Structure formats: C-alpha cells, structure tokens
C-alpha positions, 0 to 999 in steps of 0.5 A: 514538445514532450508530453506531460505525464500525470502523476500515477495515483498510489492508492488501493481500495479494499478489493484491490488490497485483498486481490493483491494479498491473495496473489501473494498467498495471503488469506485476508479473511476479516483482517483490517486493511492495515493488517492486510497491507502489513502482511503484503509488505512482509510477503514482498520482502519489505518492512511493514511500514504502512501508516507509520510515515508521519506524513513523509515517505521515501518509498515513492513507488509504493502502491499504498503511498497515498493512503499511507500518508493520510493515516496514523496508526 
C-alpha cells in the first residue's frame, strides 16, 4: 500500500523570511514583510507577485503561497 504524503505547509514566519532574505544578500532592516518577500522574489529572478493572487496562484511550489492567498495588498 503506498504511503500518503501530507501537504507541505507553504508559509514562512517573519524570522524565516528575514533569514531567507539575508541568504540572498538582502538587508531587511525594518522593511515590512510584503516588501521583504517582493525583494526575495526579485532576487530569485521571479516577478514580485506576493499578495496579488486574488485567492488563486499557479505557483504552487512557492514557499510564500499560504500567506499570499490570505492577503490583499
């Protein structure tokens, strides 16, 4: 019988977001979470789409997906 995989959580708390930013050479300082995530997306070669999903997103492997689907900016 095949094992059932649980869905990986696609959410990062602020400390994790800042850690990811620093690993990419971004100094988050007092930036807002949304701004840090946009900077991360740009540094990774992606468009800064966090918070613009309107509840749906095609990028299902994004580590920010859970938070993104919840907010509207």
